Structures are given as C-alpha cells and as structure tokens.
C-alpha positions as CSV (number, residue, x, y, z in Angstrom):
1,M,-1.8,-17.0,4.3
2,I,-3.7,-16.6,1.0
3,E,-7.1,-16.7,2.7
4,S,-6.1,-13.9,5.1
5,G,-4.9,-11.8,2.1
6,I,-8.2,-12.4,0.3
7,F,-10.1,-11.4,3.6
8,M,-8.0,-8.3,3.8
9,F,-8.9,-7.1,0.3
10,V,-12.6,-8.2,0.2
11,A,-13.9,-7.7,3.7
12,G,-11.5,-5.1,4.9
13,G,-10.2,-7.2,7.8
14,F,-6.7,-8.1,9.0
15,P,-5.3,-11.5,9.6
16,T,-6.0,-12.4,13.3
17,E,-2.9,-14.4,14.2
18,H,0.8,-13.5,14.0
19,E,3.6,-15.4,15.6
20,N,5.5,-12.2,16.3
21,E,4.0,-10.5,19.4
22,T,4.8,-7.0,18.2
23,A,3.2,-7.6,14.8
24,Q,0.1,-9.0,16.5
25,Y,-0.1,-5.9,18.8
26,Y,0.3,-3.6,15.8
27,M,-2.5,-5.3,13.8
28,N,-4.8,-5.4,16.8
29,T,-4.2,-1.7,17.3
30,M,-5.0,-0.9,13.6
31,E,-8.1,-3.0,13.8
32,A,-9.2,-1.4,17.1
33,T,-9.2,2.1,15.4
34,G,-12.3,1.0,13.5
35,Y,-11.5,3.3,10.5
36,F,-8.2,2.0,9.2
37,A,-9.3,-1.2,7.4
38,P,-12.2,0.4,5.6
39,M,-10.1,3.4,4.7
40,L,-7.4,1.1,3.4
41,V,-9.8,-0.9,1.3
42,I,-11.4,2.3,-0.2
43,V,-8.1,3.8,-1.2
44,E,-7.0,0.4,-2.7
45,I,-10.2,0.3,-4.7
46,I,-10.0,3.9,-5.9
47,C,-6.3,3.4,-6.9
48,G,-7.2,0.1,-8.6
49,I,-9.9,1.8,-10.7
50,S,-7.5,4.5,-11.6
51,F,-5.0,1.9,-12.7
52,I,-7.5,0.1,-14.8
53,T,-9.0,3.2,-16.4
54,K,-5.5,4.9,-16.7
55,R,-7.0,8.1,-15.4
56,F,-5.1,10.1,-12.8
57,M,-2.6,7.2,-12.8
58,P,0.5,9.2,-11.6
59,F,-1.5,10.7,-8.7
60,A,-2.9,7.2,-7.8
61,L,0.7,5.8,-7.9
62,I,1.9,8.5,-5.4
63,I,-1.0,7.7,-3.0
64,F,-0.5,4.0,-3.3
65,M,3.2,4.3,-2.7
66,S,2.5,5.4,0.8
67,L,0.5,2.2,1.4
68,S,3.1,0.0,-0.2
69,V,6.0,1.5,1.7
70,N,4.0,0.9,5.0
71,M,3.4,-2.7,4.0
72,V,7.0,-3.3,3.2
73,M,8.2,-1.7,6.4
74,F,5.8,-3.8,8.5
75,H,7.1,-7.0,6.9
76,L,10.8,-6.0,6.9
77,F,10.8,-5.2,10.6
78,L,8.1,-7.5,12.1
79,V,7.4,-10.6,9.9
80,P,10.0,-10.6,7.1
81,F,9.3,-14.1,5.8
82,T,5.6,-13.5,5.0
83,G,6.2,-10.3,3.0
84,C,6.4,-11.6,-0.6
85,P,3.1,-10.0,-1.6
86,A,4.0,-6.7,0.0
87,Y,7.4,-6.7,-1.7
88,S,5.8,-7.6,-5.0
89,I,3.3,-4.8,-4.7
90,F,6.1,-2.3,-3.8
91,L,8.2,-3.4,-6.8
92,M,5.2,-3.1,-9.2
93,N,4.5,0.4,-7.8
94,V,8.1,1.4,-8.4
95,V,8.1,0.0,-12.0
96,L,4.9,1.9,-12.8
97,M,6.3,5.1,-11.3
98,V,9.4,4.8,-13.4
99,K,7.3,4.1,-16.5
100,H,5.4,7.4,-15.8
101,L,8.5,9.3,-14.8
102,L,7.8,12.0,-17.5
103,D,4.5,12.7,-15.9
104,Y,6.3,13.7,-12.7
105,R,8.7,16.1,-14.5
106,N,7.0,19.3,-13.4
107,L,6.5,18.0,-9.9
108,L,10.2,17.2,-9.5
109,Q,11.5,20.4,-11.1
110,A,13.0,23.0,-8.9
111,K,11.0,26.3,-9.0
112,T,12.6,29.7,-9.0
113,V,11.3,32.1,-6.4
114,A,10.6,35.6,-7.8
C-alpha cells in the first residue's frame, strides 16, 4: 500500500488494484478522465509549497480541505480499512484550520445588507 501512495504523489497515478469492485470502478473512471491525477498532484504541490512557506496558508487549507474530504469519503464508503493516511491528512487539515481560525474571522462573519 505504501508503494501505491508514493506512486500517487510522485507520478500522479492511482493504485491499480482494489478488492472492492465499486472502488476499482471509481478509480478507473478517475484515471480515464486523463486530467484528474495531474490536477490533483498540482494542487497538492501548490498547497504543500504554501504550507512550507506559510504564505496564503488559510486559502490553501480551504482548497486542500475539499481534497481531504473526498479522500475520507472514498475510504469511509468504499475501502474503510485502508483509509488511515486519508484520515490522518483530514485530521491534520482540521487541526491547522483550527490553529488559523482567527484568519477566517472575516470570512465567517455575517455581513449586513445595506
């Protein structure tokens, strides 16, 4: 499983074999689009650079939350026992968002309509 995770992040590919037929169909469909894996890797790299440089971090956390929620939902519903990396990524994303909660204050504040 570790090798497939490394392949996912480095080469932009997906694991090729899943025991769950629905999970396999989903992953084959994502790979067949031709754009999803490269787009995913590009977004992960941009967010990672943002995390390392601490520039635009709240924005990158919002973008990365959509990816981590998708990873968690895939594993929860299709292959729950292989989801530890996805669950960890989601938990780290939540912790970082809570740490930067003050940065979201204006975004979460109700606006008055004039």
